[in-house]
DRENMAR-310803 format. One record per atom (N, C-alpha, C): residue number from 1; residue in one letter; atom name; x, y, z. Coordinates in pm, 1 decimal, always signed. Example, Ala and Ser with C-alpha at 12.3 -4.5 7.8 and 13.67 -1.06 7.14 Angstrom:
<midos>
 num residuo atomo       c1       c2       c3
   1       A     N  +1319.0   -569.0   +780.0
   1       A    CA  +1230.0   -450.0   +780.0
   1       A     C  +1320.0   -330.0   +780.0
   2       S     N  +1285.0   -225.0   +708.0
   2       S    CA  +1367.0   -106.0   +714.0
   2       S     C  +1290.0     +3.0   +787.0
</midos>
This chain:
<midos>
 num residuo atomo       c1       c2       c3
   1       M     N    +78.8   -112.4     -8.5
   1       M    CA     -0.8     -1.0     +2.2
   1       M     C   +100.3   +114.6     -6.1
   2       N     N    +62.5   +202.6    -92.6
   2       N    CA   +133.3   +324.2    -92.5
   2       N     C    +90.4   +436.4     +4.7
   3       K     N   +157.6   +578.6     -5.8
   3       K    CA   +114.7   +664.8    +84.3
   3       K     C    -42.3   +713.9    +37.3
   4       K     N    -53.5   +732.1    -79.0
   4       K    CA   -186.5   +798.0   -108.0
   4       K     C   -288.8   +691.5    -82.2
   5       D     N   -278.3   +555.0   -114.6
   5       D    CA   -395.1   +456.1    -53.0
   5       D     C   -399.5   +463.9    +76.2
   6       S     N   -299.7   +488.5   +175.7
   6       S    CA   -291.6   +490.7   +323.8
   6       S     C   -383.4   +606.5   +368.0
   7       R     N   -360.0   +708.4   +291.7
   7       R    CA   -410.5   +845.3   +334.6
   7       R     C   -585.3   +812.9   +308.1
   8       I     N   -609.7   +786.5   +181.3
   8       I    CA   -746.1   +763.1   +138.5
   8       I     C   -820.8   +658.8   +239.7
   9       R     N   -734.0   +553.9   +280.9
   9       R    CA   -817.6   +467.0   +376.8
   9       R     C   -834.7   +531.0   +519.2
  10       R     N   -745.8   +620.7   +572.1
  10       R    CA   -772.7   +694.4   +681.0
  10       R     C   -882.4   +791.7   +680.8
  11       S     N   -906.4   +856.3   +555.0
  11       S    CA   -998.5   +964.2   +523.1
  11       S     C  -1125.8   +901.5   +543.7
  12       R     N  -1139.3   +776.8   +481.4
  12       R    CA  -1259.5   +699.7   +460.2
  12       R     C  -1327.5   +669.2   +612.0
  13       K     N  -1253.4   +631.8   +700.7
  13       K    CA  -1292.0   +600.0   +822.3
  13       K     C  -1339.4   +742.0   +904.6
  14       T     N  -1256.9   +826.9   +886.5
  14       T    CA  -1316.7   +971.6   +947.3
  14       T     C  -1451.2  +1015.6   +883.4
  15       R     N  -1449.6  +1011.0   +752.3
  15       R    CA  -1583.2  +1052.2   +696.1
  15       R     C  -1701.6   +976.6   +722.8
  16       A     N  -1678.5   +841.4   +759.3
  16       A    CA  -1794.7   +762.1   +790.0
  16       A     C  -1826.1   +808.3   +930.4
  17       R     N  -1758.1   +822.1  +1028.9
  17       R    CA  -1786.6   +858.1  +1141.8
  17       R     C  -1843.9  +1003.3  +1149.6
  18       I     N  -1785.0  +1087.1  +1072.4
  18       I    CA  -1873.7  +1216.9  +1055.8
  18       I     C  -2010.9  +1214.0  +1000.3
  19       A     N  -2022.6  +1114.8   +881.4
  19       A    CA  -2151.6  +1118.6   +838.2
  19       A     C  -2249.3  +1064.2   +943.1
  20       E     N  -2214.2   +955.4  +1027.8
  20       E    CA  -2303.1   +905.4  +1135.4
  20       E     C  -2351.5  +1018.9  +1221.6
  21       Q     N  -2261.7  +1108.3  +1245.5
  21       Q    CA  -2282.1  +1203.2  +1348.5
  21       Q     C  -2372.6  +1327.3  +1277.0
  22       R     N  -2389.4  +1297.0  +1157.5
  22       R    CA  -2486.0  +1409.5  +1072.9
  22       R     C  -2431.1  +1549.6  +1094.9
  23       A     N  -2302.7  +1589.4  +1094.4
  23       A    CA  -2245.8  +1703.2  +1118.5
  23       A     C  -2175.4  +1782.9   +991.0
  24       T     N  -2194.9  +1905.6   +995.7
  24       T    CA  -2146.2  +1985.3   +886.2
  24       T     C  -1988.3  +1973.2   +919.9
  25       R     N  -1911.1  +1948.3   +778.5
  25       R    CA  -1764.3  +1910.1   +801.3
  25       R     C  -1672.4  +2018.4   +721.4
  26       L     N  -1568.2  +2049.4   +794.2
  26       L    CA  -1465.2  +2126.2   +745.8
  26       L     C  -1376.4  +2043.5   +674.4
  27       V     N  -1346.2  +2042.3   +551.9
  27       V    CA  -1268.7  +1940.1   +462.2
  27       V     C  -1158.4  +2016.5   +426.4
  28       V     N  -1039.8  +1971.1   +444.9
  28       V    CA   -887.5  +2021.2   +413.8
  28       V     C   -822.9  +1924.9   +293.8
  29       S     N   -793.6  +2016.3   +204.5
  29       S    CA   -720.5  +1920.8   +106.5
  29       S     C   -592.3  +2000.7    +68.9
  30       R     N   -475.1  +1934.3    +38.0
  30       R    CA   -357.8  +2038.6    +33.5
  30       R     C   -270.4  +1968.5    -92.8
  31       S     N   -203.4  +2028.2   -155.9
  31       S    CA    -91.4  +1990.2   -249.1
  31       S     C    +46.6  +2067.2   -211.9
  32       N     N   +153.0  +2045.2   -286.8
  32       N    CA   +281.3  +2108.8   -240.4
  32       N     C   +255.7  +2284.4   -258.9
  33       C     N   +164.2  +2333.7   -357.6
  33       C    CA   +186.3  +2452.6   -367.2
  33       C     C    +60.7  +2531.3   -323.0
  34       H     N    -41.3  +2469.1   -268.0
  34       H    CA   -163.6  +2516.7   -236.3
  34       H     C   -234.5  +2438.9   -125.6
  35       I     N   -334.8  +2511.4    -57.3
  35       I    CA   -418.0  +2449.4    +49.8
  35       I     C   -549.5  +2507.2    +13.0
  36       Y     N   -643.4  +2403.2    +51.0
  36       Y    CA   -784.2  +2425.9    +10.2
  36       Y     C   -875.9  +2389.4   +129.3
  37       A     N   -988.6  +2459.9   +156.7
  37       A    CA  -1085.0  +2434.9   +255.1
  37       A     C  -1218.6  +2435.7   +212.5
  38       Q     N  -1310.2  +2344.6   +245.7
  38       Q    CA  -1451.2  +2372.8   +207.6
  38       Q     C  -1536.7  +2319.1   +327.0
  39       I     N  -1654.9  +2390.3   +328.6
  39       I    CA  -1737.1  +2352.2   +442.3
  39       I     C  -1851.6  +2286.2   +380.0
  40       I     N  -1889.5  +2140.1   +386.6
  40       I    CA  -1971.0  +2063.5   +321.3
  40       I     C  -2101.9  +2048.0   +419.1
  41       A     N  -2229.0  +2053.5   +351.1
  41       A    CA  -2353.5  +2017.1   +442.7
  41       A     C  -2340.5  +1880.8   +484.7
  42       P     N  -2429.7  +1865.5   +598.0
  42       P    CA  -2444.7  +1745.2   +692.3
  42       P     C  -2477.6  +1626.3   +576.8
  43       T     N  -2568.3  +1669.4   +479.9
  43       T    CA  -2602.9  +1548.2   +378.8
  43       T     C  -2487.2  +1516.3   +289.4
  44       G     N  -2387.9  +1573.9   +295.7
  44       G    CA  -2259.7  +1572.3   +199.0
  44       G     C  -2298.5  +1610.3    +46.9
  45       D     N  -2390.8  +1654.1    +12.4
  45       D    CA  -2416.9  +1688.8   -143.3
  45       D     C  -2399.3  +1835.3   -176.0
  46       R     N  -2385.4  +1910.1    -65.8
  46       R    CA  -2354.4  +2052.4   -111.0
  46       R     C  -2211.7  +2118.5    -47.6
  47       V     N  -2152.7  +2200.8   -112.8
  47       V    CA  -2046.3  +2275.3    -59.7
  47       V     C  -2099.9  +2401.0    -15.8
  48       L     N  -2093.3  +2431.6    +98.7
  48       L    CA  -2156.8  +2560.6   +144.6
  48       L     C  -2065.5  +2679.7   +125.4
  49       V     N  -1948.2  +2664.9   +160.6
  49       V    CA  -1856.1  +2764.3   +168.0
  49       V     C  -1706.4  +2698.8   +132.1
  50       S     N  -1623.6  +2791.3    +46.2
  50       S    CA  -1479.2  +2733.4    +23.4
  50       S     C  -1377.0  +2847.6    +44.3
  51       A     N  -1273.1  +2793.5    +54.6
  51       A    CA  -1135.8  +2921.0    +37.0
  51       A     C  -1030.3  +2839.2    +13.3
  52       S     N   -947.8  +2904.2    -39.2
  52       S    CA   -812.6  +2849.7   -108.1
  52       S     C   -703.0  +2937.5   -104.3
  53       T     N   -593.2  +2907.5   -154.6
  53       T    CA   -478.6  +3004.2   -162.5
  53       T     C   -471.8  +3035.7   -300.8
  54       L     N   -564.1  +2996.7   -385.7
  54       L    CA   -579.1  +3034.8   -523.7
  54       L     C   -653.8  +3154.8   -551.1
  55       E     N   -732.6  +3195.9   -447.0
  55       E    CA   -802.8  +3333.0   -447.7
  55       E     C   -717.3  +3463.4   -450.4
  56       A     N   -761.0  +3558.3   -540.8
  56       A    CA   -666.6  +3660.0   -547.9
  56       A     C   -661.8  +3738.9   -428.5
  57       D     N   -728.8  +3754.8   -352.4
  57       D    CA   -720.8  +3831.0   -222.6
  57       D     C   -619.2  +3758.5   -111.6
  58       V     N   -610.8  +3624.2   -131.1
  58       V    CA   -521.1  +3548.2    -33.1
  58       V     C   -365.2  +3588.2   -107.9
  59       R     N   -370.1  +3561.1   -234.8
  59       R    CA   -228.9  +3568.1   -303.1
  59       R     C   -164.3  +3718.9   -273.0
  60       K     N   -263.8  +3821.7   -275.1
  60       K    CA   -177.5  +3952.7   -222.3
  60       K     C   -138.5  +3958.2    -97.6
  61       D     N   -201.2  +3899.3    -11.2
  61       D    CA   -162.8  +3889.8   +122.6
  61       D     C    -29.2  +3807.1   +139.6
  62       V     N    -46.0  +3668.7    +86.2
  62       V    CA    +65.7  +3582.3   +107.7
  62       V     C   +103.4  +3517.5    -43.6
  63       P     N   +199.7  +3554.9    -94.7
  63       P    CA   +247.8  +3510.0   -217.4
  63       P     C   +275.9  +3368.5   -247.5
  64       N     N   +331.5  +3326.7   -150.1
  64       N    CA   +343.2  +3166.3   -164.6
  64       N     C   +227.8  +3090.0    -90.6
  65       G     N   +173.8  +3013.6   -151.4
  65       G    CA    +41.3  +2933.6    -95.8
  65       G     C    +95.4  +2804.9    -44.1
  66       G     N   +214.8  +2761.5    -24.0
  66       G    CA   +241.1  +2632.0    +22.5
  66       G     C   +317.5  +2642.7   +168.3
  67       N     N   +265.9  +2761.8   +249.6
  67       N    CA   +344.8  +2775.9   +363.3
  67       N     C   +211.4  +2787.0   +473.9
  68       K     N   +275.0  +2785.9   +614.7
  68       K    CA   +176.1  +2794.8   +722.1
  68       K     C   +106.9  +2922.7   +732.1
  69       A     N   +181.6  +3034.8   +668.5
  69       A    CA   +117.4  +3155.5   +672.8
  69       A     C     -6.7  +3182.1   +579.1
  70       A     N     +1.5  +3125.4   +457.2
  70       A    CA    -93.7  +3095.1   +377.0
  70       A     C   -226.3  +3010.7   +424.1
  71       A     N   -185.7  +2893.9   +516.3
  71       A    CA   -285.6  +2816.5   +556.8
  71       A     C   -369.7  +2875.7   +664.8
  72       T     N   -294.2  +2952.5   +755.7
  72       T    CA   -355.1  +3037.4   +843.5
  72       T     C   -449.8  +3131.0   +776.5
  73       A     N   -406.7  +3199.1   +674.6
  73       A    CA   -493.5  +3298.1   +616.2
  73       A     C   -637.2  +3237.7   +554.0
  74       V     N   -615.5  +3108.5   +488.9
  74       V    CA   -712.0  +3040.1   +453.0
  74       V     C   -811.8  +2998.6   +575.3
  75       G     N   -773.1  +2959.5   +681.2
  75       G    CA   -852.2  +2913.8   +792.9
  75       G     C   -929.7  +3025.5   +837.0
  76       K     N   -863.1  +3163.0   +845.3
  76       K    CA   -942.3  +3288.1   +877.3
  76       K     C  -1041.8  +3310.2   +782.6
  77       R     N  -1023.1  +3277.1   +659.8
  77       R    CA  -1120.7  +3320.0   +562.7
  77       R     C  -1251.4  +3215.5   +555.4
  78       I     N  -1210.6  +3096.0   +576.2
  78       I    CA  -1311.2  +3021.8   +583.4
  78       I     C  -1423.5  +3051.0   +717.7
  79       A     N  -1345.9  +3061.4   +816.3
  79       A    CA  -1429.3  +3076.5   +926.0
  79       A     C  -1510.5  +3208.2   +923.4
  80       E     N  -1462.8  +3305.8   +855.4
  80       E    CA  -1534.3  +3449.4   +835.9
  80       E     C  -1656.0  +3400.8   +741.8
  81       R     N  -1637.4  +3329.3   +624.9
  81       R    CA  -1749.4  +3290.7   +545.6
  81       R     C  -1840.3  +3202.8   +598.6
  82       A     N  -1805.2  +3114.1   +695.2
  82       A    CA  -1890.5  +3025.0   +765.7
  82       A     C  -1981.1  +3116.3   +853.3
  83       K     N  -1913.8  +3194.6   +948.4
  83       K    CA  -2008.6  +3268.7  +1035.6
  83       K     C  -2119.2  +3359.0   +966.0
  84       A     N  -2076.6  +3414.1   +857.3
  84       A    CA  -2175.7  +3472.7   +766.6
  84       A     C  -2278.4  +3399.9   +747.1
  85       L     N  -2271.6  +3293.4   +708.9
  85       L    CA  -2379.7  +3183.6   +679.5
  85       L     C  -2448.7  +3117.8   +811.0
  86       G     N  -2409.8  +3175.4   +941.8
  86       G    CA  -2452.0  +3111.4  +1067.9
  86       G     C  -2408.8  +2983.0  +1086.4
  87       I     N  -2296.3  +2938.4  +1054.5
  87       I    CA  -2226.8  +2795.4  +1085.5
  87       I     C  -2128.8  +2835.1  +1184.0
  88       E     N  -2123.6  +2759.5  +1301.3
  88       E    CA  -2051.7  +2796.8  +1409.5
  88       E     C  -1976.3  +2669.8  +1445.1
  89       T     N  -2059.0  +2571.0  +1438.6
  89       T    CA  -1980.8  +2440.9  +1478.1
  89       T     C  -1955.1  +2339.5  +1367.7
  90       V     N  -1857.2  +2287.9  +1349.9
  90       V    CA  -1814.6  +2190.3  +1206.1
  90       V     C  -1745.5  +2062.6  +1278.0
  91       A     N  -1735.3  +1962.0  +1208.2
  91       A    CA  -1644.3  +1859.9  +1242.0
  91       A     C  -1509.7  +1868.8  +1136.9
  92       F     N  -1417.2  +1863.9  +1206.8
  92       F    CA  -1286.9  +1886.8  +1107.7
  92       F     C  -1241.1  +1748.3  +1063.9
  93       D     N  -1251.9  +1762.7   +917.2
  93       D    CA  -1213.8  +1658.0   +829.0
  93       D     C  -1074.7  +1656.1   +757.8
  94       R     N   -963.0  +1625.3   +821.3
  94       R    CA   -824.0  +1650.7   +766.2
  94       R     C   -787.7  +1556.7   +652.2
  95       S     N   -874.8  +1488.2   +611.6
  95       S    CA   -860.0  +1412.1   +475.2
  95       S     C   -747.5  +1296.4   +482.6
  96       G     N   -729.4  +1260.5   +604.1
  96       G    CA   -611.7  +1155.5   +612.5
  96       G     C   -482.0  +1231.2   +635.1
  97       Y     N   -452.2  +1345.2   +642.3
  97       Y    CA   -350.2  +1405.2   +655.9
  97       Y     C   -322.3  +1409.4   +801.4
  98       R     N   -186.7  +1417.2   +848.5
  98       R    CA   -154.3  +1426.2   +980.2
  98       R     C   -202.0  +1579.4  +1014.8
  99       Y     N   -225.1  +1571.8  +1150.2
  99       Y    CA   -260.2  +1724.0  +1199.7
  99       Y     C   -139.5  +1795.7  +1251.3
 100       H     N    -74.0  +1835.4  +1144.0
 100       H    CA    +63.3  +1887.2  +1176.9
 100       H     C   +108.7  +1987.9  +1066.7
 101       G     N   +160.3  +2091.1  +1084.4
 101       G    CA   +210.5  +2185.2   +983.0
 101       G     C    +95.9  +2281.2   +928.5
 102       R     N    +90.1  +2245.2   +803.1
 102       R    CA    -17.2  +2362.1   +724.4
 102       R     C   -163.8  +2306.2   +761.0
 103       V     N   -184.0  +2193.3   +788.7
 103       V    CA   -307.7  +2143.7   +826.1
 103       V     C   -355.5  +2201.7   +936.7
 104       Q     N   -244.1  +2201.9  +1049.4
 104       Q    CA   -284.6  +2251.3  +1185.9
 104       Q     C   -295.5  +2388.2  +1203.6
 105       A     N   -217.5  +2456.7  +1111.1
 105       A    CA   -218.4  +2610.4  +1086.6
 105       A     C   -365.2  +2653.2  +1049.7
 106       L     N   -427.0  +2579.5   +937.1
 106       L    CA   -527.0  +2621.6   +914.6
 106       L     C   -652.5  +2609.3   +998.5
 107       A     N   -633.6  +2488.8  +1088.4
 107       A    CA   -722.5  +2478.7  +1203.7
 107       A     C   -725.1  +2582.6  +1304.3
 108       D     N   -608.5  +2616.8  +1342.3
 108       D    CA   -579.6  +2726.2  +1429.0
 108       D     C   -612.1  +2861.1  +1387.6
 109       G     N   -623.2  +2885.6  +1253.0
 109       G    CA   -681.6  +3018.1  +1208.5
 109       G     C   -819.6  +3005.6  +1203.0
 110       A     N   -887.4  +2895.4  +1176.1
 110       A    CA  -1034.1  +2897.7  +1187.3
 110       A     C  -1075.9  +2896.8  +1313.2
 111       R     N  -1018.8  +2852.2  +1419.7
 111       R    CA  -1067.8  +2851.0  +1555.4
 111       R     C  -1035.2  +2994.5  +1599.5
 112       E     N   -952.9  +3064.8  +1573.3
 112       E    CA   -906.4  +3200.6  +1622.8
 112       E     C  -1022.6  +3303.3  +1553.5
 113       N     N  -1104.2  +3273.5  +1450.6
 113       N    CA  -1183.5  +3355.0  +1407.7
 113       N     C  -1333.6  +3291.4  +1455.7
 114       G     N  -1335.1  +3204.0  +1552.3
 114       G    CA  -1467.0  +3176.3  +1621.2
 114       G     C  -1548.9  +3043.1  +1558.2
 115       L     N  -1480.9  +2969.2  +1466.3
 115       L    CA  -1512.8  +2854.9  +1427.5
 115       L     C  -1493.6  +2739.1  +1535.0
 116       K     N  -1594.9  +2671.5  +1571.4
 116       K    CA  -1584.9  +2560.7  +1689.7
 116       K     C  -1581.7  +2414.5  +1630.0
 117       F     N  -1479.4  +2340.4  +1666.0
 117       F    CA  -1453.3  +2201.6  +1633.6
 117       F     C  -1372.5  +2117.1  +1737.2
</midos>
């Protein structure tokens, strides 16, 4: 089993547990150059809010999208957009990635702006 298969296996277990709770989830996805965050409805069929380092406003503040500062900026943005829709509590779906580095920075940025998980 390679790294990708292992990550997908871990994410499948997490998503099954979150689906059982019927919770709105904050999904994190990352590549070497960028990080993405989406808030998905409890039914799993709609993306309610999204933010990423590809957005022009984020790129003005942080030119490199593959570092912790960029991840923190995306976390703050996703939290602001979620609060605008009235979403305050989510389940954190790290997609099988370790809670470390950029994933942790995104989570901390979202928590600082009032998102609870």
